[in-house]
C-alpha positions in Angstrom: -45.5 24.2 3.3 -42.0 22.5 1.9 -44.2 19.7 0.5 -46.7 22.2 -1.3 -43.6 24.3 -2.8 -41.9 21.1 -3.9 -45.1 19.6 -5.5 -45.5 23.0 -7.3 -42.4 22.5 -9.3 -41.9 26.0 -9.1 -38.8 26.6 -7.5 -37.8 30.0 -8.8 -34.4 31.1 -10.3 -31.1 31.5 -8.9 -28.4 33.9 -9.9 -25.1 35.5 -8.4 -24.1 39.0 -7.9 -20.9 40.2 -9.7 -20.7 43.5 -8.1 -22.7 44.9 -5.2 -25.1 48.0 -5.9 -28.7 49.0 -5.8 -31.2 47.7 -8.1 -34.5 49.6 -8.8 -37.7 49.2 -10.5 -37.1 49.3 -14.6 -33.6 48.5 -14.3 -32.2 45.6 -16.8 -30.6 42.3 -15.6 -27.8 40.9 -18.1 -27.0 37.2 -18.4 -23.3 37.3 -18.2 -22.6 33.4 -18.7 -24.4 30.2 -18.4 -23.0 27.1 -17.3 -22.6 24.4 -20.6 -24.3 21.4 -18.6 -27.6 23.3 -19.5 -28.9 22.4 -15.8 -32.1 24.1 -14.5 -33.0 24.6 -10.9 -35.9 22.6 -11.4 -33.4 19.8 -12.4 -31.5 20.2 -9.4 -34.7 20.1 -7.4 -35.9 16.8 -9.0 -32.6 15.3 -8.5 -32.9 15.9 -4.6 -36.5 15.1 -4.1 -37.6 12.6 -6.8 -35.6 11.4 -9.4 -32.1 9.9 -8.5 -32.2 7.1 -11.4 -31.3 9.6 -14.2 -27.5 8.7 -14.7 -26.7 11.4 -17.4 -28.3 14.2 -15.2 -26.5 13.1 -12.0 -23.2 13.1 -13.7 -24.2 16.6 -15.4 -25.2 18.1 -11.7 -21.8 16.4 -10.2 -19.6 18.4 -12.9 -21.8 21.8 -12.4 -19.1 23.9 -10.6 -21.3 26.8 -9.3 -23.0 24.6 -6.8 -21.3 24.0 -3.4 -18.9 21.0 -3.3 -21.3 19.1 -0.9 -23.9 19.1 -3.4 -21.7 18.2 -6.3 -20.2 15.1 -3.9 -24.1 14.2 -2.9 -24.6 13.9 -7.0 -21.2 11.9 -7.6 -22.3 9.6 -4.9 -25.7 9.0 -6.3 -24.1 8.7 -9.9 -21.7 6.0 -8.6 -24.6 4.2 -6.8 -26.3 4.0 -10.2 -23.3 2.6 -11.8 -23.5 -0.3 -9.3 -26.9 -1.4 -10.1 
């Protein structure tokens, strides 16, 4: 199932909750902020699963503050390895 999910390139979207509450049909969602690195969920998935040779994207992913530190560390390490080649 995981392979089929990743092969579809449809990984969905992610957002964070700023205030707990209830959401119902017809309610609106408001974009409050967007990271300046302009990285999509698909970009992150691609870096993890296939494309580890895009130094610019690896660098931007390593700077993406909303990601967990372990993910940023992973992308930083991949970026460092690219620099050694």
